[in-house]
Every structure is written in structure tokens, then in C-alpha cells.
C-alpha positions as CSV (number, residue, x, y, z in Angstrom):
1,M,-40.7,-30.5,-29.1
2,R,-44.1,-28.9,-28.7
3,F,-43.1,-27.8,-25.1
4,F,-40.1,-25.9,-26.4
5,V,-42.1,-24.2,-29.1
6,S,-44.7,-23.2,-26.6
7,F,-42.1,-21.9,-24.2
8,S,-40.4,-20.0,-26.9
9,V,-43.7,-18.3,-27.7
10,F,-44.2,-17.6,-24.0
11,L,-40.8,-15.9,-23.8
12,S,-41.5,-13.8,-26.9
13,L,-44.7,-12.5,-25.3
14,T,-42.8,-11.9,-22.1
15,I,-40.4,-9.7,-23.9
16,L,-43.2,-7.7,-25.4
17,T,-45.3,-7.3,-22.3
18,L,-42.8,-7.2,-19.4
19,Q,-40.1,-4.9,-20.9
20,C,-40.3,-1.7,-18.9
21,K,-40.3,1.7,-20.6
22,K,-37.0,3.3,-19.5
23,Q,-36.6,6.8,-18.3
24,P,-32.9,7.8,-18.5
25,L,-31.6,10.5,-16.1
26,D,-32.0,14.1,-17.3
27,H,-28.8,15.4,-18.8
28,T,-28.8,18.7,-16.9
29,A,-29.5,17.0,-13.6
30,L,-26.8,14.4,-14.3
31,L,-24.0,16.9,-14.9
32,V,-24.4,18.1,-11.3
33,K,-23.9,14.5,-10.0
34,L,-20.7,13.8,-12.0
35,P,-17.5,13.7,-9.9
36,K,-15.4,16.8,-9.8
37,P,-12.1,15.4,-8.6
38,N,-8.9,17.2,-7.7
39,L,-6.5,16.2,-10.4
40,Y,-2.8,15.4,-9.8
41,L,-0.2,15.2,-12.5
42,Q,3.2,13.7,-12.2
43,S,5.7,14.1,-15.0
44,E,9.0,12.1,-15.6
45,G,11.6,12.1,-18.3
46,K,12.9,14.5,-20.9
47,G,12.5,12.6,-24.2
48,K,10.9,14.1,-27.3
49,R,9.8,10.9,-29.2
50,G,6.5,10.9,-27.4
51,T,4.7,10.2,-24.1
52,V,3.0,7.4,-22.3
53,I,0.3,8.7,-19.9
54,G,-1.3,6.5,-17.2
55,I,-4.7,7.8,-16.1
56,E,-6.5,6.9,-12.9
57,P,-9.8,8.6,-13.4
58,Y,-12.1,9.0,-10.4
59,L,-15.6,7.8,-11.5
60,N,-18.9,7.3,-9.9
61,K,-22.2,5.5,-10.9
62,Y,-23.4,8.7,-12.7
63,S,-20.3,8.6,-14.9
64,Y,-21.9,5.6,-16.5
65,A,-25.5,6.9,-16.8
66,T,-25.2,7.9,-20.4
67,E,-22.6,7.7,-23.2
68,E,-22.1,11.5,-22.9
69,S,-21.6,11.4,-19.1
70,F,-18.9,8.6,-19.5
71,Y,-17.2,10.5,-22.3
72,T,-17.3,13.7,-20.3
73,S,-15.9,12.1,-17.2
74,V,-13.0,10.5,-19.0
75,R,-12.3,13.3,-21.4
76,E,-11.5,15.6,-18.5
77,Y,-8.2,13.8,-18.0
78,F,-7.3,13.8,-21.7
79,Q,-7.9,17.5,-21.8
80,K,-5.8,18.1,-18.7
81,A,-2.9,16.3,-20.4
82,K,-3.4,18.4,-23.6
83,E,-3.5,21.7,-21.7
84,N,-0.2,20.7,-20.0
85,E,1.3,20.0,-23.4
86,N,1.8,16.4,-22.5
87,I,0.3,15.0,-25.7
88,F,2.2,14.5,-28.9
89,V,0.0,14.0,-32.0
90,D,0.1,10.3,-33.0
91,R,3.0,9.7,-30.5
92,T,1.2,9.4,-27.2
93,I,-0.2,6.3,-25.6
94,I,-2.9,6.6,-22.9
95,V,-3.2,3.7,-20.4
96,L,-6.5,3.3,-18.5
97,P,-7.4,1.0,-15.6
98,E,-9.1,-2.4,-15.5
99,Y,-12.9,-2.7,-15.7
100,I,-13.3,0.9,-16.9
101,G,-15.6,-0.4,-19.6
102,T,-17.5,-3.0,-17.6
103,W,-20.0,-0.5,-15.9
104,L,-21.2,0.5,-19.3
105,V,-23.6,-2.3,-18.6
106,V,-25.9,0.3,-17.0
107,T,-25.5,3.1,-19.6
108,T,-28.8,4.6,-20.9
109,E,-30.7,2.4,-18.4
110,D,-33.7,3.6,-16.3
111,K,-33.0,6.3,-13.7
112,S,-34.3,4.0,-10.9
113,I,-31.1,2.0,-11.2
114,F,-29.1,5.0,-10.1
115,E,-31.4,5.7,-7.2
116,K,-30.3,2.4,-5.6
117,E,-27.8,2.4,-2.7
118,T,-25.9,-0.8,-3.5
119,I,-24.6,-2.6,-6.5
120,T,-26.7,-5.7,-5.7
121,E,-29.9,-3.6,-5.7
122,A,-28.8,-1.8,-8.9
123,M,-28.2,-5.1,-10.7
124,E,-31.5,-6.5,-9.5
125,E,-33.2,-3.4,-10.9
126,L,-31.3,-3.8,-14.1
127,V,-32.7,-7.3,-14.5
128,K,-36.2,-6.1,-13.7
129,Q,-35.9,-3.4,-16.3
130,N,-34.8,-5.9,-18.9
131,I,-36.7,-9.0,-17.7
132,G,-37.7,-10.2,-21.1
133,S,-34.2,-10.1,-22.5
134,F,-32.8,-11.6,-19.3
135,L,-35.1,-14.6,-19.4
136,W,-34.4,-15.2,-23.0
137,H,-30.7,-15.3,-22.5
138,Y,-31.0,-17.3,-19.3
139,V,-32.8,-20.1,-21.0
140,F,-31.4,-20.1,-24.5
141,S,-27.8,-18.6,-24.4
142,P,-24.9,-21.0,-23.8
143,S,-23.5,-21.1,-20.2
144,Y,-19.9,-21.7,-19.2
145,S,-19.8,-20.5,-15.6
146,T,-21.1,-21.4,-12.2
147,D,-22.6,-17.9,-11.7
148,H,-25.2,-18.2,-14.4
149,L,-27.1,-15.1,-13.2
150,K,-24.1,-12.8,-13.5
151,E,-23.1,-14.4,-16.8
152,T,-26.6,-13.8,-18.2
153,L,-26.7,-10.2,-17.1
154,F,-23.5,-9.3,-19.0
155,R,-24.4,-11.5,-22.0
156,M,-27.7,-9.8,-22.5
157,K,-26.1,-6.4,-22.5
158,A,-23.0,-7.4,-24.5
159,W,-23.8,-5.7,-27.8
160,Q,-24.8,-2.4,-26.2
161,M,-21.7,-2.4,-24.0
162,T,-19.5,-3.2,-27.0
163,D,-21.0,-0.4,-29.1
164,R,-20.6,2.2,-26.4
165,Y,-17.1,1.1,-25.5
166,Q,-15.8,1.3,-29.1
167,T,-17.7,4.5,-29.9
168,I,-16.4,6.4,-26.9
169,F,-12.7,5.3,-27.0
170,S,-12.6,5.7,-30.8
171,R,-13.9,9.2,-30.4
172,L,-11.3,10.1,-27.7
173,A,-8.5,8.6,-29.8
174,R,-9.5,10.6,-32.9
175,E,-10.1,13.8,-30.9
176,Y,-6.7,13.8,-29.2
177,R,-4.8,11.8,-31.8
178,V,-3.5,9.4,-29.2
179,A,-3.4,5.6,-28.9
180,I,-5.4,4.2,-26.0
181,V,-4.9,1.0,-23.9
182,A,-8.6,1.1,-23.0
183,G,-8.5,-0.6,-19.6
184,S,-10.8,-3.6,-19.8
185,I,-14.4,-4.7,-20.3
186,V,-16.3,-7.9,-19.7
187,L,-17.6,-9.4,-22.9
188,P,-18.4,-12.9,-24.3
189,H,-15.3,-14.1,-26.2
190,P,-15.2,-11.0,-28.5
191,K,-13.5,-10.8,-31.9
192,V,-12.7,-7.8,-34.1
193,V,-14.6,-8.3,-37.4
194,E,-14.0,-5.8,-40.2
195,G,-12.9,-3.2,-37.6
196,K,-15.8,-3.8,-35.2
197,I,-15.6,-5.4,-31.8
198,T,-18.0,-8.3,-32.0
199,P,-19.3,-10.4,-29.1
200,T,-19.8,-14.1,-29.7
201,D,-21.6,-17.0,-28.0
202,G,-18.4,-17.9,-26.2
203,P,-17.6,-17.6,-22.5
204,L,-17.3,-14.2,-20.7
205,E,-13.8,-12.8,-20.6
206,N,-12.1,-9.8,-19.1
207,V,-10.6,-8.2,-22.2
208,S,-8.5,-5.2,-23.1
209,F,-8.4,-3.4,-26.5
210,Y,-5.9,-1.1,-28.1
211,F,-7.2,1.9,-30.1
212,H,-5.0,3.6,-32.7
213,P,-4.8,7.5,-33.0
214,D,-7.1,7.4,-36.0
215,G,-9.8,5.7,-33.9
216,R,-9.3,2.2,-35.3
217,V,-9.4,-0.7,-32.8
218,D,-6.6,-3.1,-33.2
219,E,-7.7,-6.6,-34.2
220,Q,-5.5,-8.2,-31.5
221,I,-7.2,-8.7,-28.1
222,V,-5.7,-9.0,-24.6
223,R,-7.6,-11.5,-22.6
224,K,-7.0,-11.8,-18.8
225,L,-5.0,-14.9,-18.1
226,F,-5.4,-15.3,-14.4
227,P,-8.9,-14.2,-13.2
228,I,-9.0,-14.3,-9.4
229,A,-11.3,-16.6,-7.4
230,E,-14.3,-14.2,-7.5
231,E,-13.9,-13.7,-11.3
232,K,-13.6,-17.4,-12.0
233,Q,-17.2,-17.8,-11.1
234,F,-18.2,-16.1,-14.3
235,L,-15.1,-15.4,-16.4
236,S,-12.9,-17.7,-18.4
237,E,-9.1,-17.6,-18.7
238,G,-7.2,-16.4,-21.7
239,K,-4.3,-18.3,-23.2
240,L,-0.8,-17.2,-22.4
241,D,0.8,-17.9,-25.8
242,E,-2.0,-15.8,-27.4
243,N,-1.3,-12.6,-25.5
244,P,-0.5,-10.0,-28.2
245,V,2.2,-7.3,-28.7
246,F,1.2,-4.0,-30.2
247,R,3.6,-2.1,-32.5
248,T,3.5,1.6,-31.6
249,P,5.6,4.6,-32.6
250,L,7.3,4.4,-29.1
251,G,8.1,0.7,-29.3
252,K,6.4,-2.7,-28.8
253,L,3.8,-2.7,-26.1
254,Y,2.7,-5.6,-24.0
255,T,-0.3,-5.6,-21.7
256,M,-1.0,-7.6,-18.5
257,V,-4.4,-7.3,-17.0
258,C,-4.2,-6.9,-13.2
259,A,-3.4,-10.2,-11.5
260,D,-1.5,-11.4,-14.6
261,S,1.3,-9.2,-13.5
262,W,1.8,-11.5,-10.4
263,F,2.8,-14.6,-12.4
264,P,6.5,-15.4,-13.4
265,E,5.4,-17.2,-16.6
266,V,3.8,-14.0,-18.0
267,Y,7.2,-12.3,-17.7
268,K,8.8,-15.1,-19.7
269,E,6.3,-14.3,-22.5
270,L,7.1,-10.6,-22.0
271,T,10.8,-11.3,-22.5
272,Q,10.1,-13.4,-25.7
273,S,7.9,-10.6,-27.1
274,E,10.8,-8.1,-27.1
275,A,8.4,-5.5,-25.8
276,E,9.8,-2.1,-24.6
277,L,6.7,-0.9,-22.9
278,L,4.5,-2.6,-20.3
279,A,1.0,-1.5,-19.4
280,V,-0.8,-3.1,-16.4
281,P,-4.5,-2.0,-16.0
282,S,-5.7,-3.0,-12.5
283,F,-8.6,-2.9,-10.1
284,V,-8.6,-3.2,-6.3
285,A,-11.8,-3.1,-4.1
286,P,-13.0,-2.4,-1.6
287,K,-10.8,0.5,-0.7
288,E,-9.8,-0.9,2.7
289,V,-8.2,-3.9,1.1
290,W,-5.1,-1.8,0.1
291,S,-4.0,-1.5,3.8
292,E,-5.2,-4.9,5.0
293,K,-3.1,-8.0,5.5
294,W,-2.3,-10.0,2.3
295,N,-3.8,-13.5,2.1
296,G,-1.6,-14.8,-0.7
297,Y,-2.4,-15.5,-4.3
298,N,-6.2,-15.3,-5.0
299,G,-7.5,-18.4,-6.8
300,Y,-4.1,-19.9,-7.6
301,A,-1.2,-21.6,-5.8
302,N,1.6,-19.3,-4.7
303,P,4.6,-19.3,-7.0
304,K,7.8,-20.9,-5.5
305,D,9.5,-17.5,-5.0
306,V,6.8,-16.3,-2.6
307,N,8.0,-16.1,1.0
308,P,5.4,-17.9,3.2
309,K,6.1,-15.5,6.0
310,D,4.7,-12.6,4.0
311,I,1.2,-14.2,3.9
312,G,-0.9,-12.7,6.6
313,T,1.9,-10.3,7.6
314,I,2.5,-7.7,4.9
315,T,-0.2,-5.4,3.5
316,E,-2.0,-5.9,0.1
317,K,-0.1,-2.7,-1.1
318,L,3.3,-4.1,-0.1
319,A,2.4,-7.4,-1.7
320,W,1.7,-5.7,-5.0
321,K,5.0,-3.9,-4.8
322,K,6.9,-7.1,-4.0
323,Y,5.2,-9.7,-6.2
324,A,3.6,-7.8,-9.1
325,M,5.2,-5.6,-11.7
326,L,7.7,-3.7,-9.5
327,G,9.0,-6.9,-8.0
328,R,9.0,-9.0,-11.2
329,L,10.0,-6.7,-14.0
330,K,13.7,-7.4,-14.4
331,I,13.9,-7.2,-18.2
332,P,16.4,-4.7,-19.5
333,N,14.6,-4.3,-22.8
334,V,11.5,-2.9,-21.1
335,K,12.2,0.8,-20.5
336,L,8.8,1.7,-19.0
337,G,6.4,-0.2,-16.8
338,M,3.1,1.4,-15.8
339,N,0.5,-0.1,-13.4
340,V,-2.6,2.0,-13.0
341,F,-5.7,1.4,-10.9
342,F,-9.5,2.1,-11.2
343,R,-10.6,4.7,-8.6
344,G,-14.0,5.9,-7.5
345,E,-17.3,5.0,-5.9
346,I,-19.7,2.8,-7.9
347,W,-22.7,2.5,-5.7
348,D,-21.4,1.0,-2.4
349,M,-18.2,-0.2,-4.0
350,T,-15.1,1.9,-3.4
351,A,-12.1,1.2,-5.6
352,S,-8.6,2.3,-4.8
353,G,-4.9,1.5,-5.4
354,D,-1.9,3.7,-6.1
355,A,0.0,3.5,-9.4
356,F,3.3,1.7,-9.6
357,L,5.9,3.1,-12.0
358,Q,9.1,1.8,-13.4
359,Y,11.3,3.8,-15.7
360,L,14.6,2.8,-17.4
361,G,14.8,-0.3,-15.1
362,K,14.3,1.6,-11.8
363,P,11.1,2.0,-9.7
364,L,9.9,5.5,-9.4
365,N,8.2,7.0,-6.4
366,N,4.5,7.7,-6.7
367,L,4.5,11.3,-5.4
368,V,0.8,11.4,-4.5
369,K,0.5,12.1,-0.8
370,E,-2.9,13.7,-0.1
371,E,-6.0,11.6,0.1
372,K,-8.1,14.5,-1.3
373,V,-6.2,14.1,-4.6
374,Q,-8.6,11.7,-6.5
375,G,-7.9,11.8,-10.2
376,R,-4.4,11.1,-11.3
377,L,-2.2,11.4,-14.4
378,Y,1.3,10.0,-14.7
379,V,3.3,11.3,-17.7
380,F,6.5,9.7,-19.1
381,Y,8.5,11.4,-21.8
382,L,10.4,8.9,-24.0
């Protein structure tokens, strides 16, 4: 017992003596480094009830340097939709991609992190800049994963990430009077307590939140059900029968996070939910994977309807088209399915993917052709 008391005192002193004084990036210099993407907008439908808008923002590491830089980078797409008169007050739903909130882990951190060339170097610097907190969580926080280092990194920043995520998306929802499917973020088994997203001591999960047009975050939480092999090292699975349905002015909305859209059992739940709208926030990296040969289901057995001849033969992009939303969404009640992807360069990680769209039971062509078109908006009138 004396050892643990002494060690606790040691860690407390470590926090006081080793915590580095942080020097965030200068705001003026930061604005120059933010991406200035070419924006593409595709519009479909003629309805007047409202719109669902899928956004694939092009982001870089500097987009996450401060709360304001992240807000500015994302707001650009909301403003584009507003200027094109695609937004209906209280009757528009914005869908954002998977992991858009996860890189808030570096927000307001020391500028040295953003000078690094690779994600690995940046995360090592993040630990160095927060060594006291990291050591405390590494020793005393509960662990549920095989990758304890990565788990500790996200756990030590959970409260800050949560606050930034909720503040920014609540602000955007209120400013534009839209509902937001706010992509996803990695947090330790969060709950919504009295209107506040609250991390717990539970396992890390990849979670998505729904924000109402008045800025309120819905108390229901979408938790990724089928994390891929790399994610399983530090993330836990959600429960299929707990995946929520959100009531919106445009109909019931169901959300599948990325790989969840590949599994037949999730579509059975979708059918039972009687949802009319499907949002699929996704993430694919590195960029080259999109055109490489598909290796089958990642981290799980292939469902029985998968053609073995496709494995190692078709591309990753074609596999998404055949075995994810476009290939599996055969539910007449669902009038709109939208699968959007994270895009950009986060240190040495390049994320890609092209949105898949289904409207009134039929797949629609994604009309983006030019590689130089980076930021994308897909507008559907209902």
C-alpha cells in the first residue's frame, strides 16, 4: 500500500514538473495554412419539404490546430450550401464523414506537433507535451484494449475532445438552423447527461452524434458495430439492437458507421426501424487503397452472399459498391441513402473515397470527375 501511495505522489509531481508549456500556432499564420479546396456541388430532386446534404470536406492537420480553424474549415461548406439556397431552416440535415471529430485530439496543442511530418511523430510529440497526464492515465485508468498506448492517448484527451466537438457542431447547427449527423469521434463509452456529451471510464468507441437545429445534441448515440481489424486493437463494438433511430422533420433517420454498412444483419435492423433516411459516414485510407485489390471483409468472416472470386480481383471501390450500401440497400421504405467519406491530408495520411448515393430506390451517379475537385457537397431535395 505504501508503494502505491508513494507512486501516486511521484506521478503528481511528474504532472507538475514535466508538463510542457504549450505554444499554439499563431492564428494569422494558421489561416494561410488552411486548405482552400475547389468545391463541387451536386443537386438532385425537386421536393420542397427540405434537404439532406452530404458533405465531404477536404481537411488537413492545420484544420484541427484550434477550435476556430476547425470551425472555419467546416463552416465553408455550410456557407456554400446556404449561398446556393440549399438550406431550409429547421428542415435540412447535414451528413458528415467518419472520424471528422477524432483529430480534435490535437486541437490547441503545441505548435511543434504540427511541424512533424508523420502521424506517428505527431502523436509521440503529443504524448511528450502531455507526459504527466499520459502517465497518470496509463497507470490508473482502466484498460480494455490490446493497444494500451493508443487507448491512453485518446482517454487522456477525451474531455477536451468532447467539449470541442459539442461546442463546434452545436454552434454550426444553431448558426444555420440545420440538423447535423456529426460524422464520428473516438471517445470512452460516452453518455449524454443533461444535454452534455460525457466521457466515462468505459472502453473506447467510435461514436456518432445527432445535433438538432437548435444546437441540442440528441441523447441517443450511434456506436460503431463492426470496427475493422486495426480498430479492434483499441476500440470496442457497439450493440446492434441498441442502434438508434432519430425522428426528423424529413422522416426517421438511421445511421451506419462505415463498415457497419457491409453487414446484412444491420439492414435487418434498418428494416425493423422503419427508417426513411440512411446516413453512412465513412473513412478510407490511404488514398491508394480505393483503387487496389479488395482483400475481403476486414476483421470478420465474409457473409455467405460474398462471391469468393471477388476477393483479390475487384477493387476496393467496386467492393464498396457491391457489398456496402449500394449493394445491400433494398428496402422500399428508405427513400434516400447517403454514404460520404472523409477527405484530406492529415500529416502523412491521405484519405479518399467517393460518395455513394441512392435516391428513391435507385443508385445515382456521383458526377465528380476531376481529381482537382476536393471538397464536395451532395444535395437532395425531398
